Backbone as ProteinMPNN parsed JSONL, in Angstrom:
{"seq_chain_A": "XXXXXXXXXXXXXXXXXXXXXXXXXXXXXXXXXXXXXXXXXXXXXXXXXXXXXXXXXXXXXXXXXXXXXXXXXXXXXXXXXXXXXXXXXXXXXXXXXXXXXXXXXXXXXXXXXXXXXXX", "coords_chain_A": {"N_chain_A": [[-13.047, 6.051, -17.903], [-11.236, 3.246, -17.005], [-7.94, 2.694, -16.047], [-5.207, 0.384, -16.666], [-3.46, 0.464, -14.515], [-5.103, 1.428, -12.467], [-6.929, -0.681, -12.304], [-5.216, -2.711, -11.47], [-4.465, -1.708, -8.989], [-6.902, -1.88, -7.704], [-7.229, -4.663, -7.67], [-5.057, -5.31, -6.035], [-5.93, -4.138, -3.664], [-8.143, -5.761, -3.187], [-6.846, -8.232, -2.813], [-5.326, -7.666, -0.507], [-7.436, -7.214, 1.272], [-8.575, -9.798, 1.339], [-6.48, -11.231, 2.52], [-6.294, -9.925, 5.035], [-8.849, -10.506, 6.018], [-8.672, -13.279, 6.199], [-6.687, -13.485, 8.159], [-8.084, -12.448, 10.371], [-10.331, -14.153, 10.577], [-9.621, -16.755, 10.04], [-10.313, -18.073, 7.724], [-11.159, -17.932, 4.255], [-12.707, -15.069, 2.704], [-16.196, -14.828, 1.786], [-17.631, -14.283, -1.458], [-19.639, -12.354, -1.258], [-18.917, -11.048, 1.114], [-16.615, -9.745, 0.236], [-17.7, -8.112, -1.764], [-19.349, -6.368, -0.265], [-17.516, -5.196, 1.552], [-15.656, -3.894, -0.084], [-17.159, -2.379, -1.759], [-18.063, -3.16, -4.312], [-20.222, -3.158, -7.098], [-21.425, -5.336, -8.272], [-21.561, -8.947, -8.215], [-20.264, -10.044, -10.317], [-18.121, -8.345, -10.808], [-16.537, -8.868, -8.581], [-15.935, -11.588, -9.042], [-14.544, -11.33, -11.479], [-12.195, -9.886, -10.763], [-11.131, -11.645, -8.875], [-10.582, -13.827, -10.503], [-8.526, -12.739, -12.01], [-6.599, -12.453, -10.004], [-6.223, -15.131, -9.527], [-5.095, -15.907, -11.959], [-2.688, -14.638, -11.687], [-1.544, -16.209, -9.827], [-1.961, -15.916, -7.093], [-4.205, -16.747, -5.702], [-6.41, -19.597, -5.54], [-9.335, -20.665, -7.054], [-12.224, -22.54, -6.368], [-14.793, -23.57, -8.067], [-18.302, -23.721, -7.326], [-18.268, -24.316, -4.64], [-18.797, -23.153, -1.349], [-17.041, -20.433, 0.128], [-14.551, -21.147, -0.977], [-12.121, -20.237, -1.826], [-8.632, -20.409, -2.06], [-6.057, -18.925, -0.44], [-2.938, -18.415, -1.286], [-0.784, -17.419, 0.211], [-1.384, -18.158, 2.77], [-2.244, -20.778, 2.806], [-0.244, -22.435, 1.983], [3.131, -23.388, 2.633], [5.42, -20.645, 3.042], [7.889, -20.827, 1.565], [7.263, -22.64, -0.476], [5.33, -21.207, -1.88], [6.836, -18.984, -2.721], [8.717, -20.259, -4.374], [6.998, -21.157, -6.391], [6.102, -18.672, -7.357], [8.54, -17.641, -8.214], [9.082, -19.397, -10.311], [7.029, -18.61, -12.044], [7.93, -16.033, -12.655], [10.308, -16.605, -14.048], [9.269, -18.077, -16.25], [7.642, -16.102, -17.34], [9.543, -14.188, -17.973], [10.929, -15.524, -19.967], [8.952, -15.671, -21.904], [8.508, -13.059, -22.45], [6.568, -11.523, -21.155], [6.634, -10.151, -18.462], [5.339, -8.555, -16.543], [2.759, -9.373, -15.08], [3.694, -11.497, -13.439], [5.646, -10.275, -11.85], [4.052, -8.418, -10.493], [2.45, -10.211, -9.052], [4.355, -11.416, -7.396], [5.216, -9.168, -5.945], [2.826, -8.472, -4.609], [2.495, -10.734, -3.022], [4.786, -10.594, -1.394], [4.222, -8.194, -0.084], [1.995, -9.027, 1.383], [3.206, -10.9, 3.072], [4.879, -9.157, 4.502], [2.93, -7.594, 5.806], [1.775, -9.551, 7.359], [3.928, -10.263, 9.052], [4.319, -7.832, 10.347], [1.955, -7.649, 11.776], [2.11, -9.799, 13.486]], "CA_chain_A": [[-12.245, 4.944, -18.395], [-10.355, 2.723, -15.979], [-6.64, 2.318, -16.588], [-4.643, -0.866, -16.159], [-2.893, 0.737, -13.202], [-6.224, 1.514, -11.528], [-7.458, -2.034, -12.117], [-4.247, -3.453, -10.66], [-4.582, -1.19, -7.622], [-8.149, -2.449, -7.169], [-6.94, -6.071, -7.378], [-4.187, -5.353, -4.854], [-6.804, -3.851, -2.528], [-8.922, -6.982, -2.98], [-5.958, -9.251, -2.246], [-5.013, -7.271, 0.865], [-8.643, -7.477, 2.059], [-8.692, -11.25, 1.528], [-5.456, -11.621, 3.494], [-6.704, -9.411, 6.347], [-10.025, -11.279, 6.424], [-8.179, -14.596, 6.599], [-6.003, -13.306, 9.448], [-9.078, -12.219, 11.414], [-11.37, -15.183, 10.656], [-9.021, -18.069, 9.751], [-10.95, -18.632, 6.521], [-11.251, -16.956, 3.168], [-14.005, -14.391, 2.667], [-17.168, -15.156, 0.739], [-17.724, -13.226, -2.474], [-20.528, -11.313, -0.738], [-18.106, -10.272, 2.06], [-15.739, -8.895, -0.573], [-18.543, -7.118, -2.423], [-19.782, -5.37, 0.719], [-16.379, -4.487, 2.14], [-14.937, -3.068, -1.055], [-18.105, -1.546, -2.494], [-18.329, -3.581, -5.687], [-21.653, -3.084, -7.405], [-21.955, -6.634, -8.685], [-20.746, -10.129, -7.936], [-19.432, -10.266, -11.51], [-16.875, -7.6, -10.608], [-15.746, -9.639, -7.616], [-15.443, -12.768, -9.745], [-13.568, -10.907, -12.48], [-10.925, -9.558, -10.113], [-10.586, -12.874, -8.27], [-9.992, -14.63, -11.596], [-7.24, -12.116, -12.336], [-5.676, -12.845, -8.936], [-5.917, -16.54, -9.759], [-4.172, -15.953, -13.095], [-1.396, -14.178, -11.186], [-1.019, -17.225, -8.923], [-2.106, -15.535, -5.692], [-5.306, -17.508, -5.124], [-7.031, -20.632, -6.356], [-10.785, -20.668, -6.877], [-12.861, -23.841, -6.617], [-16.197, -23.258, -8.361], [-19.359, -24.567, -6.791], [-18.096, -24.551, -3.207], [-18.824, -21.933, -0.555], [-15.768, -20.023, 0.744], [-13.608, -22.136, -1.5], [-10.893, -19.604, -2.28], [-7.394, -20.724, -1.356], [-5.123, -17.809, -0.483], [-1.676, -19.149, -1.24], [0.1, -16.916, 1.264], [-1.772, -18.755, 4.04], [-2.562, -22.192, 2.693], [0.954, -23.16, 1.579], [4.319, -22.834, 3.287], [5.941, -19.515, 2.268], [8.917, -21.219, 0.604], [6.593, -23.266, -1.619], [4.697, -20.133, -2.637], [7.878, -18.191, -3.376], [9.261, -21.059, -5.469], [6.01, -21.095, -7.463], [6.141, -17.338, -7.939], [9.812, -17.519, -8.937], [8.9, -20.11, -11.583], [6.213, -17.743, -12.898], [8.784, -14.947, -13.122], [11.207, -17.156, -15.076], [8.467, -18.378, -17.434], [7.208, -14.829, -17.918], [10.741, -13.582, -18.562], [11.22, -16.223, -21.214], [7.916, -15.384, -22.898], [8.486, -11.62, -22.687], [5.472, -10.861, -20.443], [7.055, -10.232, -17.063], [4.529, -7.715, -15.663], [1.873, -10.036, -14.127], [4.445, -12.291, -12.465], [6.281, -9.343, -10.914], [2.984, -7.902, -9.626], [2.056, -11.29, -8.139], [5.422, -11.541, -6.415], [5.167, -7.983, -5.087], [1.645, -8.578, -3.738], [2.763, -11.781, -2.036], [5.754, -10.07, -0.431], [3.489, -7.224, 0.731], [1.174, -9.793, 2.326], [4.11, -11.444, 4.092], [5.275, -8.038, 5.36], [1.782, -7.262, 6.643], [1.616, -10.653, 8.311], [4.991, -10.194, 10.04], [4.076, -6.633, 11.135], [0.812, -7.911, 12.672], [2.41, -10.857, 14.441]], "C_chain_A": [[-11.258, 4.517, -17.315], [-9.043, 2.268, -16.615], [-6.192, 0.986, -16.01], [-4.09, -0.678, -14.765], [-3.981, 0.802, -12.135], [-6.814, 0.137, -11.259], [-6.514, -2.86, -11.248], [-4.295, -2.99, -9.204], [-5.827, -1.771, -6.952], [-7.948, -3.925, -6.815], [-6.04, -6.204, -6.163], [-4.993, -5.082, -3.59], [-7.635, -5.093, -2.173], [-8.062, -8.056, -2.314], [-5.612, -8.922, -0.792], [-6.225, -7.504, 1.778], [-8.775, -8.967, 2.358], [-7.693, -11.746, 2.573], [-5.836, -11.172, 4.908], [-7.903, -10.188, 6.886], [-9.59, -12.654, 6.931], [-7.489, -14.515, 7.959], [-7.009, -13.2, 10.598], [-10.008, -13.403, 11.643], [-10.879, -16.607, 10.42], [-9.75, -18.82, 8.646], [-11.02, -17.529, 5.481], [-12.625, -16.287, 3.193], [-14.901, -14.954, 1.57], [-17.189, -13.994, -0.261], [-18.568, -12.062, -1.968], [-19.78, -10.442, 0.275], [-17.224, -9.273, 1.313], [-16.548, -7.767, -1.199], [-18.919, -6.005, -1.451], [-18.603, -4.54, 1.226], [-15.72, -3.512, 1.17], [-15.855, -2.245, -1.958], [-18.293, -1.902, -3.959], [-19.837, -3.551, -5.92], [-22.242, -4.438, -7.761], [-21.005, -7.758, -8.305], [-19.835, -10.437, -9.123], [-18.102, -9.53, -11.39], [-15.955, -8.336, -9.637], [-15.128, -10.842, -8.315], [-14.354, -12.413, -10.752], [-12.201, -10.66, -11.83], [-10.303, -10.777, -9.424], [-9.965, -13.774, -9.333], [-8.649, -14.062, -12.028], [-6.198, -12.464, -11.272], [-5.276, -14.31, -9.086], [-4.918, -16.681, -10.907], [-2.766, -15.509, -12.687], [-0.791, -15.156, -10.178], [-1.158, -16.914, -7.448], [-3.188, -16.322, -4.97], [-5.682, -18.633, -6.074], [-8.514, -20.62, -6.019], [-11.318, -22.057, -7.204], [-14.35, -23.588, -6.823], [-17.163, -24.253, -7.709], [-19.247, -24.884, -5.316], [-18.097, -23.207, -2.478], [-17.455, -21.686, 0.085], [-14.619, -20.919, 0.307], [-12.297, -21.535, -1.998], [-9.722, -20.073, -1.409], [-6.471, -19.524, -1.537], [-3.743, -18.408, -0.252], [-0.719, -18.673, -0.16], [-0.184, -17.59, 2.604], [-1.949, -20.258, 3.971], [-1.402, -23.041, 2.191], [2.128, -22.593, 2.356], [4.914, -21.724, 2.42], [6.991, -19.913, 1.238], [8.298, -21.819, -0.65], [5.939, -22.206, -2.509], [5.752, -19.335, -3.391], [8.524, -18.951, -4.528], [8.305, -21.021, -6.661], [6.013, -19.737, -8.155], [7.434, -17.122, -8.723], [9.724, -18.233, -10.286], [8.081, -19.266, -12.562], [7.049, -16.612, -13.479], [9.688, -15.441, -14.251], [10.436, -17.437, -16.362], [8.024, -17.096, -18.135], [8.37, -14.119, -18.594], [11.024, -14.198, -19.926], [10.198, -15.901, -22.301], [7.792, -13.885, -23.195], [7.381, -10.866, -21.976], [5.678, -10.885, -18.947], [6.128, -9.512, -16.084], [3.652, -8.451, -14.667], [2.63, -10.841, -13.064], [5.114, -11.4, -11.426], [5.23, -8.768, -9.964], [2.538, -8.951, -8.622], [3.096, -11.449, -7.034], [5.394, -10.366, -5.435], [3.988, -8.05, -4.12], [1.862, -9.629, -2.66], [3.737, -11.279, -0.975], [5.119, -9.014, 0.467], [2.636, -7.926, 1.784], [2.036, -10.393, 3.43], [4.582, -10.353, 5.036], [4.155, -7.665, 6.318], [1.587, -8.305, 7.721], [2.686, -10.57, 9.414], [4.833, -8.947, 10.916], [2.972, -6.857, 12.158], [1.179, -8.9, 13.777], [3.707, -10.655, 15.078]], "O_chain_A": [[-10.528, 5.348, -16.774], [-9.047, 1.54, -17.608], [-6.722, 0.519, -15.002], [-4.231, -1.558, -13.916], [-3.803, 0.291, -11.03], [-7.161, -0.181, -10.121], [-6.961, -3.621, -10.39], [-4.177, -3.806, -8.29], [-5.801, -2.111, -5.769], [-8.435, -4.389, -5.784], [-6.229, -7.105, -5.346], [-4.77, -5.72, -2.562], [-7.801, -5.424, -0.999], [-8.499, -8.711, -1.367], [-5.608, -9.811, 0.06], [-6.068, -7.94, 2.918], [-9.052, -9.356, 3.493], [-8.027, -12.585, 3.411], [-5.717, -11.941, 5.861], [-7.962, -10.493, 8.077], [-10.075, -13.132, 7.957], [-7.687, -15.38, 8.811], [-6.813, -13.787, 11.662], [-10.435, -13.642, 12.772], [-11.64, -17.561, 10.583], [-9.795, -20.05, 8.638], [-10.948, -16.343, 5.803], [-13.598, -16.883, 3.655], [-14.426, -15.483, 0.565], [-16.809, -12.87, 0.065], [-18.241, -10.904, -2.226], [-19.979, -9.227, 0.303], [-17.104, -8.112, 1.705], [-16.137, -6.607, -1.169], [-18.815, -4.826, -1.787], [-18.695, -3.316, 1.316], [-15.281, -2.432, 1.566], [-15.383, -1.503, -2.819], [-18.645, -1.041, -4.765], [-20.62, -3.884, -5.03], [-23.438, -4.662, -7.571], [-19.81, -7.547, -8.102], [-18.764, -11.02, -8.955], [-17.07, -10.04, -11.826], [-14.745, -8.415, -9.851], [-13.928, -11.085, -8.191], [-13.353, -13.121, -10.862], [-11.181, -11.167, -12.297], [-9.08, -10.918, -9.397], [-8.94, -14.41, -9.09], [-7.736, -14.812, -12.372], [-5.044, -12.738, -11.6], [-4.136, -14.684, -8.809], [-3.994, -17.491, -10.829], [-1.775, -15.948, -13.271], [0.337, -14.963, -9.724], [-0.535, -17.581, -6.621], [-3.1, -16.54, -3.762], [-5.321, -18.624, -7.251], [-8.899, -20.57, -4.851], [-10.915, -22.673, -8.191], [-15.089, -23.412, -5.854], [-16.874, -25.441, -7.568], [-20.054, -25.649, -4.788], [-17.478, -22.244, -2.931], [-16.794, -22.625, 0.53], [-13.823, -21.382, 1.124], [-11.452, -22.252, -2.534], [-9.822, -20.124, -0.183], [-6.145, -19.152, -2.665], [-3.425, -18.853, 0.851], [0.085, -19.463, 0.335], [0.677, -17.596, 3.484], [-1.816, -20.943, 4.985], [-1.561, -24.246, 1.995], [2.114, -21.412, 2.705], [4.916, -21.838, 1.194], [6.983, -19.378, 0.129], [8.751, -21.543, -1.761], [5.989, -22.297, -3.736], [5.58, -19.041, -4.574], [8.847, -18.353, -5.554], [8.738, -20.872, -7.803], [5.938, -19.655, -9.38], [7.422, -16.489, -9.779], [10.233, -17.733, -11.29], [8.39, -19.208, -13.753], [6.904, -16.266, -14.652], [9.821, -14.782, -15.282], [10.892, -17.078, -17.447], [8.03, -17.012, -19.363], [8.209, -13.522, -19.658], [11.316, -13.502, -20.899], [10.537, -15.863, -23.484], [7.05, -13.492, -24.094], [7.257, -9.657, -22.174], [4.953, -11.582, -18.236], [6.134, -9.835, -14.896], [3.776, -8.185, -13.471], [2.227, -10.852, -11.901], [5.141, -11.742, -10.244], [5.482, -8.643, -8.766], [2.274, -8.627, -7.464], [2.744, -11.601, -5.865], [5.533, -10.56, -4.228], [4.132, -7.723, -2.942], [1.459, -9.437, -1.513], [3.533, -11.515, 0.216], [5.438, -8.942, 1.654], [2.56, -7.484, 2.931], [1.64, -10.394, 4.595], [4.682, -10.581, 6.241], [4.396, -7.443, 7.504], [1.27, -7.978, 8.865], [2.376, -10.784, 10.586], [5.171, -8.983, 12.1], [3.03, -6.331, 13.269], [0.624, -8.846, 14.874], [4.116, -11.461, 15.914]]}, "name": "protein", "num_of_chains": 1, "seq": "XXXXXXXXXXXXXXXXXXXXXXXXXXXXXXXXXXXXXXXXXXXXXXXXXXXXXXXXXXXXXXXXXXXXXXXXXXXXXXXXXXXXXXXXXXXXXXXXXXXXXXXXXXXXXXXXXXXXXXX"}
């Protein structure tokens, strides 16, 4: 049985991979790249976790287009991303479900730290 914490760790690993791939290749990875690199057994697992990242506001998926993922840490100015994440935190606070917004903010800040350490 997979716990929520384990699933979140897997999503964070996926997000970090996508960010590292973008840094190295200047484009988002294909689903197949993610599947191979992270050892997912099916494309459905990749899609599931990417949809969760999209719900957290870290990526945007455009169905029907190859390599169509937008990684917000790279495709928008950092201030714009942080403002969007801050809005999510406020909305989540007001609705009582703060967890996903805080995780999204933490993952984004981790990506920015990794980016500044690399550059």
